[in-house]
GUGU-882020 format. One line per 8 residues: number of its first residue (from 1); their letters; for each residue x, y, z of C-alpha. Coordinates in pm, 1 decimal. Layout:
<rs>
NUM	a	X:Y:Z | ...
</rs>
This chain:
<rs>
1	matpqeqv	0.0:0.0:0.0 | 101.2:362.1:-35.1 | 334.5:511.8:221.1 | 236.4:848.5:373.5 | 468.4:1042.3:142.9 | 307.2:875.0:-158.2 | -40.4:998.7:-75.5 | -190.4:1242.2:-323.8
9	rpevrpwp	-129.7:1608.4:-248.2 | -447.6:1802.3:-154.8 | -407.4:2045.4:-448.8 | -424.3:1765.5:-707.5 | -754.2:1773.3:-899.2 | -803.6:1413.6:-1009.5 | -1104.5:1447.4:-1240.3 | -968.4:1721.0:-1471.0
17	alwalvlg	-643.2:1521.1:-1489.2 | -832.9:1206.8:-1586.3 | -1031.7:1382.9:-1858.2 | -707.3:1512.2:-2007.6 | -560.2:1159.8:-2013.3 | -876.9:1002.9:-2151.1 | -855.7:1225.4:-2461.3 | -522.3:1071.2:-2559.6
25	ffmilvds	-636.7:720.0:-2464.7 | -943.1:761.1:-2684.4 | -728.4:871.6:-2979.1 | -494.7:572.3:-2969.4 | -783.6:324.9:-2938.2 | -962.3:480.0:-3236.0 | -644.0:434.0:-3437.2 | -653.2:60.0:-3364.2
33	tivsvatp	-967.5:23.0:-3578.6 | -989.3:324.9:-3808.8 | -751.8:195.2:-4078.6 | -965.1:-107.4:-4166.7 | -1224.5:114.3:-4337.8 | -954.2:290.8:-4543.0 | -789.7:-28.6:-4671.7 | -936.2:-19.5:-5028.1
41	aiirdlna	-842.8:348.6:-5070.4 | -486.1:288.5:-4948.7 | -447.7:-5.2:-5190.7 | -555.2:215.8:-5484.0 | -353.7:526.6:-5395.7 | -28.3:354.2:-5299.4 | -47.0:71.5:-5555.0 | -17.4:-180.6:-5272.3
49	dignvvwv	-143.2:-535.8:-5239.0 | -361.8:-665.9:-4958.8 | -71.2:-845.5:-4790.8 | 120.0:-519.6:-4746.1 | -183.3:-319.6:-4638.9 | -261.9:-569.9:-4363.9 | 71.8:-466.9:-4214.7 | -51.4:-107.5:-4179.0
57	tsayllay	-266.7:-235.7:-3892.2 | -46.7:-526.9:-3784.2 | 264.0:-308.8:-3743.2 | 71.1:-64.8:-3524.6 | -74.1:-335.7:-3301.3 | 259.2:-514.6:-3271.2 | 450.3:-196.6:-3178.4 | 168.7:-112.1:-2935.5
65	avpllitg	149.7:-447.5:-2755.5 | 512.1:-561.1:-2724.7 | 664.1:-269.2:-2522.0 | 378.0:-231.4:-2270.2 | 559.4:-413.5:-1988.5 | 861.5:-188.0:-2039.5 | 674.4:140.2:-2073.9 | 463.6:61.7:-1768.2
73	rlgdrvgp	775.8:11.7:-1557.1 | 947.7:312.1:-1714.4 | 655.9:529.6:-1605.4 | 728.4:440.6:-1241.6 | 1088.7:548.8:-1290.3 | 1067.0:874.2:-1490.7 | 712.2:971.5:-1394.6 | 384.3:886.4:-1570.1
81	kklyltgl	323.4:1244.9:-1684.6 | 659.0:1276.5:-1863.0 | 624.9:942.3:-2037.7 | 263.1:1010.3:-2133.7 | 354.7:1347.0:-2288.3 | 650.2:1192.2:-2471.2 | 428.2:916.4:-2609.2 | 160.5:1165.8:-2712.5
89	avftiasv	417.5:1377.1:-2897.8 | 558.5:1070.4:-3077.2 | 207.9:950.8:-3165.1 | 96.6:1290.5:-3298.6 | 409.1:1347.9:-3511.0 | 388.2:992.0:-3645.3 | 22.1:1052.8:-3736.9 | 119.5:1349.5:-3956.0
97	wcgltnsi	397.8:1138.2:-4105.3 | 143.1:866.9:-4191.7 | -73.0:1116.0:-4380.1 | 221.3:1256.7:-4575.6 | 364.6:923.1:-4691.8 | 350.1:825.6:-5058.4 | 457.3:461.4:-5028.6 | 320.7:164.5:-4840.1
105	ellivarv	663.3:88.7:-4688.3 | 694.7:435.0:-4529.8 | 335.4:416.9:-4408.1 | 412.4:90.8:-4226.7 | 724.7:244.2:-4067.1 | 526.8:548.8:-3954.3 | 263.1:320.6:-3804.1 | 534.0:147.0:-3600.6
113	fqglgasm	620.0:483.0:-3442.4 | 250.5:546.7:-3380.8 | 231.0:215.0:-3196.9 | 537.9:297.2:-2987.4 | 383.0:628.9:-2888.2 | 59.1:452.5:-2793.5 | 250.4:198.6:-2583.1 | 407.2:482.5:-2383.4
121	mtpqtmav	70.0:641.7:-2315.5 | -166.2:358.1:-2225.1 | -12.2:226.8:-1899.4 | 26.8:581.2:-1768.9 | -348.8:644.7:-1781.0 | -414.1:352.9:-1544.1 | -111.6:432.7:-1328.8 | -227.8:791.1:-1275.7
129	itrifppd	-579.4:671.0:-1183.7 | -424.8:437.6:-925.3 | -208.3:710.1:-777.1 | -439.8:1013.7:-769.4 | -775.2:854.4:-681.2 | -838.1:702.7:-337.4 | -952.6:336.7:-340.9 | -1317.1:424.7:-276.6
137	qrgramsl	-1331.2:649.8:-588.0 | -1137.9:442.0:-840.2 | -1449.8:263.0:-962.1 | -1592.8:586.2:-1103.4 | -1256.9:675.3:-1255.8 | -1217.1:333.3:-1415.3 | -1573.1:351.2:-1549.8 | -1474.5:658.0:-1751.8
145	wgatagva	-1161.5:477.1:-1871.1 | -1367.5:173.6:-1971.0 | -1644.1:377.3:-2137.0 | -1376.3:545.3:-2345.4 | -1258.4:205.8:-2468.8 | -1614.2:102.8:-2553.6 | -1704.2:421.6:-2743.3 | -1372.7:417.1:-2933.2
153	tlvgpilg	-1461.0:79.9:-3088.6 | -1764.6:248.7:-3249.7 | -1609.3:582.2:-3343.2 | -1309.8:429.7:-3524.2 | -1495.9:264.9:-3815.1 | -1758.8:542.9:-3844.5 | -1506.8:827.6:-3837.0 | -1286.3:635.3:-4077.9
161	gvlvdglg	-1572.2:594.1:-4324.7 | -1671.6:961.2:-4308.6 | -1315.1:1088.8:-4350.9 | -1224.8:847.7:-4632.3 | -1546.1:926.7:-4823.0 | -1519.8:1302.7:-4772.8 | -1151.1:1398.5:-4757.7 | -936.9:1095.4:-4842.1
169	wqwiffvn	-761.4:825.8:-4642.0 | -479.8:1062.0:-4535.1 | -722.7:1244.4:-4306.7 | -774.3:944.3:-4080.2 | -420.4:1030.3:-3966.2 | -421.8:1410.5:-4004.2 | -722.4:1435.1:-3770.8 | -497.2:1320.9:-3486.0
177	apigvigf	-278.6:1633.7:-3513.0 | -518.5:1892.4:-3360.6 | -649.2:1639.1:-3108.9 | -292.4:1551.2:-3008.7 | -195.8:1917.6:-2962.0 | -505.5:1985.2:-2748.4 | -443.1:1668.5:-2548.1 | -78.6:1765.6:-2493.0
185	vlamrlvp	-168.8:2113.3:-2362.5 | -442.2:1977.9:-2134.3 | -217.9:1703.9:-1994.5 | 65.3:1950.9:-1940.1 | -164.0:2177.8:-1739.9 | -391.5:1932.2:-1558.9 | -197.0:1610.4:-1494.1 | 13.6:1636.9:-1176.6
193	dlpthehk	384.7:1560.6:-1155.7 | 379.5:1254.1:-932.9 | 675.9:1131.7:-726.3 | 913.1:901.4:-910.2 | 1078.1:590.4:-773.0 | 1442.8:503.3:-827.0 | 1396.9:169.1:-997.8 | 1690.4:-17.4:-1145.6
201	fdligval	1620.0:-117.3:-1502.6 | 1641.5:-489.8:-1573.7 | 1803.9:-486.4:-1920.3 | 1807.6:-866.6:-1951.7 | 1438.9:-870.7:-1860.5 | 1372.5:-600.3:-2121.8 | 1544.2:-808.7:-2391.3 | 1370.5:-1134.2:-2295.2
209	stiglfcl	1023.5:-979.6:-2267.5 | 1062.3:-796.1:-2599.6 | 1181.0:-1104.9:-2789.6 | 925.4:-1334.9:-2627.4 | 624.6:-1107.2:-2677.7 | 731.5:-1017.2:-3032.2 | 759.1:-1381.4:-3140.1 | 432.6:-1476.9:-2969.8
217	vfgiqegq	225.7:-1180.1:-3090.1 | 375.0:-1181.1:-3440.1 | 322.2:-1555.1:-3477.1 | -41.6:-1539.7:-3367.1 | -109.2:-1222.0:-3566.1 | 33.6:-1359.2:-3890.6 | -79.7:-1720.7:-3850.1 | -389.6:-1686.3:-4065.1
225	kynwgqik	-203.1:-1497.6:-4339.2 | 42.6:-1786.4:-4380.9 | -220.9:-2055.0:-4324.7 | -38.2:-2153.5:-4003.6 | 251.6:-2287.2:-4210.4 | 588.7:-2163.5:-4336.0 | 665.2:-1793.1:-4335.0 | 1007.1:-1813.5:-4498.9
233	gpisvwsl	1253.7:-2099.1:-4525.5 | 1279.0:-2284.9:-4194.5 | 1076.7:-2019.9:-4010.8 | 716.9:-2122.4:-3952.1 | 428.1:-1968.2:-3763.6 | 437.8:-2242.5:-3501.0 | 815.0:-2213.6:-3452.0 | 768.6:-1844.2:-3375.5
241	iitglvvi	483.2:-1907.8:-3131.2 | 673.3:-2185.5:-2951.8 | 988.2:-1971.8:-2939.8 | 786.7:-1688.1:-2792.8 | 638.9:-1910.5:-2522.4 | 980.8:-2055.7:-2434.6 | 1143.5:-1711.2:-2413.0 | 855.2:-1580.6:-2198.8
249	aififwqs	903.3:-1880.3:-1967.0 | 1275.4:-1795.3:-1943.5 | 1178.9:-1432.1:-1876.7 | 951.0:-1531.9:-1588.3 | 1222.5:-1759.2:-1445.6 | 1472.5:-1471.8:-1469.8 | 1228.2:-1238.4:-1295.6 | 1199.7:-1483.0:-1005.9
257	rtkdepll	1578.6:-1517.3:-973.0 | 1726.1:-1177.4:-1050.6 | 1884.7:-1005.5:-752.8 | 1827.7:-661.6:-903.4 | 1483.1:-510.4:-928.7 | 1282.3:-713.4:-1184.9 | 1101.5:-561.1:-1480.6 | 792.7:-761.4:-1383.6
265	plslfkdr	754.3:-783.4:-1005.4 | 603.4:-1128.9:-962.1 | 488.4:-1017.0:-618.7 | 203.0:-840.1:-800.6 | 45.1:-1180.0:-861.6 | 34.1:-1255.7:-488.6 | -272.1:-1032.2:-492.2 | -546.4:-1272.2:-595.1
273	nftlania	-762.6:-995.2:-735.4 | -481.8:-868.8:-961.6 | -427.6:-1216.5:-1106.7 | -798.2:-1285.3:-1157.0 | -859.0:-941.2:-1310.9 | -585.6:-1007.1:-1566.9 | -751.6:-1335.4:-1661.2 | -1087.6:-1160.0:-1694.7
281	ittvgfai	-958.2:-870.1:-1906.3 | -778.9:-1114.5:-2138.2 | -1113.2:-1279.0:-2217.2 | -1276.8:-938.3:-2265.6 | -1002.3:-831.1:-2507.1 | -1046.5:-1161.7:-2690.8 | -1425.4:-1132.2:-2719.0 | -1457.4:-764.2:-2809.9
289	tamafplm	-1200.1:-800.7:-3087.6 | -1333.1:-1132.3:-3215.3 | -1702.7:-1044.0:-3229.1 | -1653.4:-748.0:-3463.7 | -1519.1:-955.6:-3755.1 | -1814.6:-1192.3:-3818.0 | -2069.7:-919.5:-3743.3 | -1918.2:-670.9:-3990.2
297	lyaqsvrg	-1867.9:-935.8:-4259.8 | -2230.8:-1047.6:-4222.3 | -2357.2:-688.0:-4235.4 | -2162.4:-603.3:-4551.3 | -2163.4:-933.2:-4742.3 | -2515.3:-1055.6:-4664.6 | -2708.5:-740.9:-4576.8 | -2528.6:-518.2:-4830.1
305	lsptrsal	-2451.5:-240.4:-4582.0 | -2163.6:0.0:-4643.1 | -1874.0:0.4:-4393.2 | -2008.4:316.2:-4228.8 | -2366.1:185.0:-4206.4 | -2235.6:-145.9:-4072.8 | -2049.4:36.9:-3796.4 | -2371.3:222.8:-3711.1
313	llvpmavi	-2516.4:-109.4:-3596.4 | -2295.3:-66.0:-3287.6 | -2453.5:267.3:-3189.1 | -2681.9:110.5:-2922.6 | -2379.1:-55.9:-2764.6 | -2182.8:268.8:-2743.8 | -2474.9:482.8:-2621.8 | -2584.9:239.8:-2352.0
321	sgalapfv	-2227.0:175.2:-2240.3 | -2157.4:548.7:-2207.0 | -2486.8:614.2:-2026.4 | -2424.1:336.3:-1774.9 | -2064.5:435.9:-1700.4 | -2132.4:692.4:-1421.2 | -2386.1:464.1:-1250.7 | -2163.5:157.0:-1267.8
329	grltdkap	-1864.6:361.7:-1148.9 | -2048.3:469.3:-832.9 | -2174.9:115.1:-782.7 | -1823.4:-26.4:-819.3 | -1705.4:190.4:-530.8 | -1988.4:67.6:-306.1 | -2054.4:-297.7:-395.9 | -1837.4:-609.9:-430.3
337	prfiagfg	-1688.9:-610.0:-782.0 | -1744.0:-984.2:-830.9 | -2117.9:-932.2:-877.7 | -2088.6:-624.7:-1101.9 | -1815.9:-767.6:-1326.5 | -1982.9:-1108.8:-1322.7 | -2311.7:-956.0:-1440.2 | -2132.3:-769.1:-1719.6
345	llccsvsl	-1940.9:-1075.1:-1839.8 | -2255.9:-1288.2:-1829.2 | -2447.1:-1025.8:-2030.8 | -2163.8:-1015.9:-2284.9 | -2164.6:-1392.7:-2331.7 | -2545.5:-1405.1:-2353.3 | -2556.0:-1116.8:-2602.4 | -2312.9:-1290.5:-2839.3
353	fwlsqvme	-2500.4:-1619.7:-2811.4 | -2829.0:-1433.4:-2875.2 | -2675.9:-1255.7:-3174.8 | -2561.7:-1588.5:-3316.8 | -2921.2:-1713.0:-3304.2 | -3074.6:-1418.4:-3493.2 | -2811.6:-1358.9:-3765.6 | -3022.2:-1473.7:-4060.5
361	ptvpiwkl	-3014.0:-1330.9:-4415.8 | -3353.8:-1159.5:-4389.2 | -3386.4:-1089.0:-4017.2 | -3521.1:-737.8:-3940.9 | -3244.5:-502.0:-3831.6 | -3420.9:-427.1:-3502.5 | -3378.9:-791.2:-3400.2 | -3003.4:-751.4:-3442.2
369	llpiallg	-3003.8:-430.6:-3240.2 | -3152.9:-598.6:-2930.4 | -2852.9:-826.6:-2853.7 | -2619.3:-542.0:-2956.0 | -2795.2:-324.0:-2696.2 | -2736.4:-597.6:-2436.4 | -2371.6:-588.2:-2541.8 | -2377.2:-220.3:-2440.5
377	vangfmwa	-2505.5:-319.1:-2096.3 | -2222.8:-571.5:-2075.8 | -1960.8:-311.7:-2171.9 | -2097.4:-73.9:-1911.6 | -2065.0:-333.0:-1634.7 | -1735.2:-502.8:-1731.3 | -1460.6:-246.0:-1767.1 | -1484.3:-46.4:-1442.7
385	pigstatr	-1499.9:-330.8:-1187.6 | -1232.9:-538.0:-1362.2 | -996.7:-241.9:-1399.7 | -1047.0:-109.2:-1049.3 | -1008.3:-459.3:-902.7 | -675.7:-501.7:-1083.6 | -533.0:-171.8:-958.1 | -695.6:-125.5:-617.4
393	nlpmhqag	-428.3:-300.4:-411.6 | -123.7:-205.5:-619.7 | 161.4:-44.1:-423.8 | 204.6:312.1:-549.4 | 564.6:252.7:-660.4 | 447.1:-37.2:-879.2 | 139.1:128.7:-1028.3 | 302.8:159.4:-1371.1
401	agagvynt	428.8:-198.9:-1370.0 | 81.9:-326.8:-1280.2 | -82.3:-112.9:-1548.2 | 168.9:-243.4:-1801.4 | 86.7:-605.6:-1716.9 | -288.4:-537.8:-1729.9 | -273.9:-368.7:-2069.7 | -36.8:-632.7:-2206.5
409	trqvgavl	-277.0:-912.7:-2117.1 | -564.6:-714.6:-2270.4 | -372.5:-666.1:-2595.3 | -256.7:-1028.9:-2609.7 | -620.0:-1129.3:-2559.3 | -716.9:-908.2:-2853.8 | -449.7:-1067.8:-3074.9 | -566.8:-1416.2:-2973.1
417	gsagiavl	-924.7:-1313.8:-3048.4 | -832.6:-1186.3:-3393.6 | -641.0:-1504.9:-3479.5 | -891.5:-1742.1:-3321.5 | -1196.4:-1595.2:-3493.1 | -1017.1:-1593.3:-3831.1 | -943.1:-1965.2:-3805.1 | -1297.8:-2047.7:-3694.9
425	mesrlaan	-1459.9:-1833.2:-3965.5 | -1253.2:-2006.5:-4233.4 | -1349.0:-2346.4:-4092.5 | -1720.4:-2265.6:-4073.9 | -1721.2:-2113.4:-4423.9 | -1567.2:-2432.6:-4560.0 | -1833.2:-2638.2:-4380.0 | -2134.5:-2420.8:-4471.0
433	lpavpgga	-2058.4:-2307.2:-4825.3 | -2011.5:-2520.0:-5135.4 | -1706.9:-2487.3:-5355.4 | -1737.0:-2244.2:-5644.4 | -1600.9:-2301.6:-5997.1 | -1223.8:-2305.3:-6001.2 | -1199.4:-2484.1:-5669.2 | -1195.8:-2174.9:-5446.7
441	sageggga	-1407.5:-2148.0:-5139.1 | -1715.0:-1933.5:-5174.5 | -1613.0:-1756.6:-4863.0 | -1283.1:-1631.8:-4997.7 | -1242.7:-1259.8:-5026.9 | -1457.4:-1192.7:-4724.6 | -1779.7:-1271.9:-4908.2 | -1762.9:-972.1:-5143.0
449	nlplalhq	-2038.9:-973.8:-5411.1 | -2180.3:-1285.2:-5251.8 | -2448.9:-1457.2:-5463.2 | -2794.2:-1469.0:-5308.2 | -2787.7:-1849.6:-5297.8 | -2488.7:-1838.2:-5060.4 | -2634.5:-1588.2:-4811.9 | -2775.0:-1853.7:-4577.8
457	gfsdamaq	-2452.4:-2053.1:-4559.6 | -2243.8:-1739.7:-4506.5 | -2480.2:-1614.5:-4232.5 | -2466.2:-1952.6:-4059.9 | -2085.5:-1952.2:-4068.9 | -2062.1:-1603.5:-3916.4 | -2325.2:-1684.9:-3652.9 | -2149.8:-2006.9:-3550.9
465	slmlpaav	-1818.6:-1819.0:-3522.0 | -1969.8:-1592.0:-3255.8 | -1999.8:-1891.6:-3025.7 | -1622.0:-1884.3:-2969.4 | -1602.8:-1542.1:-2796.0 | -1926.4:-1624.8:-2610.6 | -1760.6:-1938.4:-2467.5 | -1427.3:-1768.7:-2386.1
473	lligliaa	-1611.6:-1506.1:-2180.5 | -1729.0:-1780.6:-1946.2 | -1366.6:-1820.8:-1833.1 | -1362.8:-1451.4:-1746.9 | -1694.4:-1491.5:-1566.8 | -1550.6:-1764.2:-1343.1 | -1246.0:-1547.8:-1268.0 | -1463.6:-1247.1:-1179.9
481	lmfsrpah	-1686.0:-1448.3:-947.1 | -1371.3:-1538.4:-751.3 | -1279.4:-1174.1:-678.4 | -1235.4:-1111.5:-307.3 | -1411.9:-820.9:-136.7 | -1204.1:-498.2:-146.6 | -1057.7:-382.4:184.0 | -1259.0:-58.5:189.3
489	lqrpvdap	-1583.7:-260.7:169.1 | -1496.0:-506.3:446.0 | -1680.2:-472.2:771.9 | -1462.3:-475.9:1084.8 | -1589.0:-824.4:1171.2 | -1481.3:-945.5:827.1 | -1119.6:-834.0:863.2 | -980.3:-1142.7:1043.5
497	aaaeag	-1149.1:-1378.3:797.5 | -1021.9:-1173.9:503.4 | -669.2:-1184.2:643.5 | -685.1:-1562.8:670.8 | -815.6:-1589.4:313.7 | -506.4:-1401.0:194.3
</rs>
């Protein structure tokens, strides 16, 4: 727990600081999804092929996910405000660079720098929440953080469609420049300079974690592209994934043995709630990423909706999630998080199962909107209690490290969700659709210009794919139901029993 000198100074205004940080967090999450809508325009303008354009998103996500453990720990050492501002500057400059590029290779390089900037920023938002909000107010703070994540998943595709149609694909990057400048000024003025901690930097741990996460994330991310086979020569997808897992195991062993201060303090996992919250958020990252693919493909290929109109299907989710955020935040500070998070995870699983049952070629749109609305309820109840449970007991000098772990597991969950749903969609398309002349699967190409006779089979394949994220969420539900009651909610008579439970 925090020592007296680590307590927040009375003059710190936590809510204005959080709003300033949320602006940058929102921007980097939007950039995780906005490029998908612009893919056809980028292919035309830069004379690129689909394999290269996929890397415009993959490079960003890879550069975002891999350094999170390091940037979280670095925030504890140099200060979360300094690292956040540095990341925001890198992200904003890289965004302008993206818009000015005239080749696909330079665009990919610029996206790598965008991802690095995002990786500097994300852990600092959670670390600052942990350090400037008292435990009994973090639920409301985390609800805003979580609502931002939920709304960003909607805004990305819609904003991307509007900008590409109206101004050109370059503007999906240029739009970040004014937002980044405003966010930088607000953070400079409103986010407090928090005390730093003289951590030693575990260079061996940095190298091992970077290599391990890169091999694992890259292997999973590119598995579908290479049909889970050879990438080049003796290098295969599975060799990369196995190498990543082995190096991560060596990294964890090193962290347990190093005499210097470890990059990943394994003592964090002695807190049962921290461990369980990381399991839960991994399943949430998996499900939220995975569910978008079959839903959007169904909307565009079977229902004939444009990318922008397809994204508008998610409006009920975003509106309900945002409306519930203040209520759930207050509830999270007053009620055991196991019930709140458990309700949200259950609603999420039920909504995806429900959606899988109604995704038919001619179903009225309003019948699709009902389970999507329930998904908004789920989003409103999941993010705040899981996030606040993960951070509530973190020692102040390890707030950045804990935030780095939490965001790393969330991102790895998203990568697993993307890979897992791609494999399942391909399998279900092969099972539900007949072969077309020439021997190709009818599902190839994402179902573009799909003949009417194939609509039922394609709908069935997408609906069946949604069962995977629905099932994975049940693991998160079990983890959430095992959360222990936070210390600030324990009655005096409960204290001895809680101490025995560890």
